ZAVO-777355 format. One record per residue (C-alpha): residue in one letter; x, z, y; residue number from 0. Coordinates in Angstrom, 2 decimals, always signed. Layout:
! ZAVO-777355
code:X:Z:Y:pos
a:X:Z:Y:NUM
...
! end
This chain:
! ZAVO-777355
code:X:Z:Y:pos
m:+66.51:+58.54:-41.03:0
k:+66.98:+54.87:-41.80:1
t:+65.41:+52.29:-39.51:2
y:+64.51:+48.69:-40.37:3
t:+63.20:+45.66:-38.49:4
f:+60.66:+43.14:-39.72:5
r:+61.64:+39.49:-40.18:6
g:+60.01:+37.25:-37.60:7
y:+59.49:+40.02:-35.04:8
s:+61.65:+41.23:-32.21:9
h:+63.51:+44.52:-32.47:10
n:+60.51:+46.04:-30.68:11
h:+58.79:+46.17:-34.08:12
f:+60.52:+48.56:-36.45:13
m:+59.97:+50.95:-39.33:14
t:+61.65:+54.30:-39.97:15
i:+61.67:+56.14:-43.28:16
v:+60.45:+59.64:-42.46:17
d:+60.40:+61.16:-45.95:18
e:+61.09:+60.14:-49.54:19
l:+58.70:+61.11:-52.32:20
d:+58.97:+60.50:-56.08:21
d:+57.66:+56.94:-56.06:22
s:+57.06:+56.20:-52.38:23
f:+58.23:+56.65:-48.82:24
v:+56.48:+58.05:-45.78:25
v:+57.17:+55.48:-43.06:26
r:+56.62:+55.37:-39.31:27
i:+55.93:+51.88:-38.00:28
v:+56.27:+51.16:-34.28:29
r:+54.94:+47.92:-32.82:30
d:+55.21:+46.70:-29.24:31
r:+51.80:+45.34:-28.26:32
g:+52.48:+43.80:-24.86:33
g:+54.23:+46.83:-23.45:34
r:+51.99:+49.34:-25.25:35
e:+53.47:+51.08:-28.29:36
e:+51.34:+51.24:-31.42:37
v:+52.63:+53.90:-33.84:38
t:+51.33:+54.37:-37.38:39
t:+52.46:+56.63:-40.21:40
d:+51.76:+55.48:-43.74:41
f:+52.94:+55.50:-47.35:42
m:+54.92:+52.62:-48.88:43
s:+55.71:+52.40:-52.58:44
k:+59.36:+52.13:-53.50:45
d:+58.58:+48.91:-55.41:46
l:+57.09:+47.31:-52.29:47
f:+59.99:+48.53:-50.16:48
d:+62.52:+47.10:-52.64:49
n:+60.67:+43.76:-52.61:50
f:+60.73:+43.68:-48.80:51
i:+64.50:+44.33:-48.79:52
r:+65.19:+41.79:-51.54:53
t:+63.20:+39.03:-49.82:54
g:+64.62:+39.79:-46.38:55
y:+61.29:+40.83:-44.86:56
l:+62.97:+44.12:-43.83:57
s:+66.52:+44.38:-42.48:58
k:+68.37:+47.64:-41.86:59
l:+69.33:+48.31:-38.27:60
p:+72.88:+49.44:-37.47:61
a:+73.20:+53.22:-36.97:62
e:+73.59:+52.93:-33.19:63
r:+70.46:+50.79:-32.70:64
p:+67.83:+53.53:-33.42:65
a:+69.45:+55.76:-30.80:66
m:+69.14:+52.93:-28.28:67
l:+65.46:+52.47:-29.20:68
a:+64.77:+56.18:-28.75:69
a:+66.55:+56.21:-25.39:70
s:+64.38:+53.39:-24.08:71
a:+61.12:+55.08:-25.15:72
! end
């Protein structure tokens, strides 16, 4: 699974691609809300995802970073 962070947020806010469909992704978004984790699962179109990558709103995390996030959970 590939994990991304959102521009303007700490690495405590991240998105993981859970599954890939024909024209969209199933994504899991984790947000740190003052020490409380808020987790949502949603669909994101591939066009929207590509726009987020192109504009820098999403940045891919290095492969070792998601493991560190999971270990701290």
